[in-house]
N, C-alpha and C positions, 0 to 999 in steps of 0.2 A: 784345794777343796774346802777350804773355810770361805772363801770367795762366793764359790759355788751355792754352798749352804745358805749364807745368807741373803744370796740373791732370790733363792727358792722360797725364802721365808718372805721375804718384803713380796714377791710375785703373789704368792699364798694369800698375804695378808690384804695387797691391794684389791685382789679378785674378790675375796671376800666382803669388804668394805663397798666396793662398786656393787656387788648383787645386793646387800644390807640397802643401800641408798636407793636403788634402782626399786626395789621391792616397796619399799615405803613411800616412795614419789609417785609412783603410778596412782591412777584412782582406784580407789578401793571400792568393791562390789556393795550396794547397798544391802544389808542383812534384813531377813524377812520378806523379800518379794514373793508375793504368792504364786507365782511361776519363774522359773528358769529362763523363760525366752522373753521377759521383759528387759528392755534397756532402758536405763534412766540416765538422763543426761545431766552431766555435772554443770554445763551451761546451756540453759533452754535454748532452741533455735526456733527463729523467727519463721513463721507462716504468712501473715497477712500480706495480700500482694498477689498469691500464687492462683493462677487461672485453673479451670474446668468447666465443662459444659454439660448443659442438660440434655434430653431426648431430641430436642429441635436443632441443636447445635449452638444454642445462644451460651457465649462467654460468661462466666460468672468468676469474681475474684473473692477469696476471703479478705472481707473489708472488716469486720467486727464479729465478736464472738460474745453474745448476751449471756450463754448459760454458763455455770461455774466450769462445766468440763463439756469438752467437746471431743468426739471421736472422729477420726478421718480414717475408713476402712477401706482399703485397695483390695480389689476381688475380682474375679470370672466366673462366668457360668461354668465352665470346664474344670474348675480347681476345686475336688473334692474336700479339702479341709475348709474353704472358704463355705461350702453347702454346710458341713456339720456345724462351723460358729455362727451363722447368720442368725438362727434363732436363737440363740444366747443373746446377741447384740440387740435383737428386738425386745426380749424379755427386760433387758437391764433397762430401756427406757419407761417400763412399767414399774419396775423397782424403785428406780431413783426419781422418776417423775418427769414429765416432759419439759417443766420448767429450770430442771437442774442439769440436763443433758441434751445435746444435739448429736446426732449422727449423720456424717456424710459419707455414704457408700459410693466409693469411685470405681466403677467398673473400666478395667482395662483394655476391654475388647472394642472393636468398632460398633457404631450405635447400631443396635437392632431391639426395638423397642418389644416386638412380639414375642423374642427370646427372653429378653431381661424380665417383661412381666410375667411370663410363665414360670421363670426361677423362682421369683419372689410369690408369686400366688402358690406355686407347689410347697414353699415353706410357710407359707402363712405371715409374711411380713408385712407389718401395719404400720409400724412407728417411724419409718424414715423413707426416705425418697434416694432414686439413685442418680448419679451423674456420672460422667465419663472422661476419660484422658484417653482415647484411643491412640494417639501418637506419642503417649509416655512422656509428654512435656513435664508435668507435676511430678510423676514419677522419678525421673530421671533428676531433676531440681532437687527432690528430697532423698535422693540416694536409696530408692527402693531396690531391694535385693531378691525379694520373693513374694509369692502369696500365700495366705494372706497376711497382710501387714497392717497394724492399727497403731495411728497415732494418737496420743493422748495430748490433747492441746488445753491451755489454760484462758481464763477469761482475756489475758493480754495478747492472745495469739501467738503464744509460745510452746511448742513443742517439747513438753516435760519427759515424755518417756514414749516409747515403740514396743509395741508386742510385735514380736517376729514369729510368725506361724499362727496356730490355731490354737484358743484356750477355751474354757467356758466362762463367759463373762458374767455368767449367775454365780460364780463361787462367792461363797460366804467371803472368803478370805482377800478375794480380788474387790470386792466392792467396798470391804472396809479398808482396804489400801488406797482405793482410788478416793474415797471419802476425804481421807489424810492428806491427800497431795493438795 
């Protein structure tokens, strides 16, 4: 009985220690994020060199990032949350200024200029152009899991954070947080 009791104490002690170490060694969430669906990377991820295309099918690569902040927004015309957030992304450019932020809106549908133009026109989008990734090459490379998803990129071409789902990009807490990155 004594032997069993000591093994049980040792087992409880070991499990408690293991749980304590595991909990404190995992990355801790950054406090005060403006929205719960923002994931901040402990180690920023490289984006330079990734390809996407324009309306004509011409290939582009992310080569440099001149603005302080770049947003790469993945969307589709059938995506209701995409439609809800697009106007706030457009307004964010006016709030921060065109010299501070650049938007790459990447449609994951087959190239359809007429459909895309109507979508953007109906939403009165003026501050960014649309690009495409119809074969999901870029989407797969960056590990896209759903729409909308927006990558927050720094001047060095590193993905600092990712917004998974829709948010209000004109929210004061979000803008303040974005400026601090």
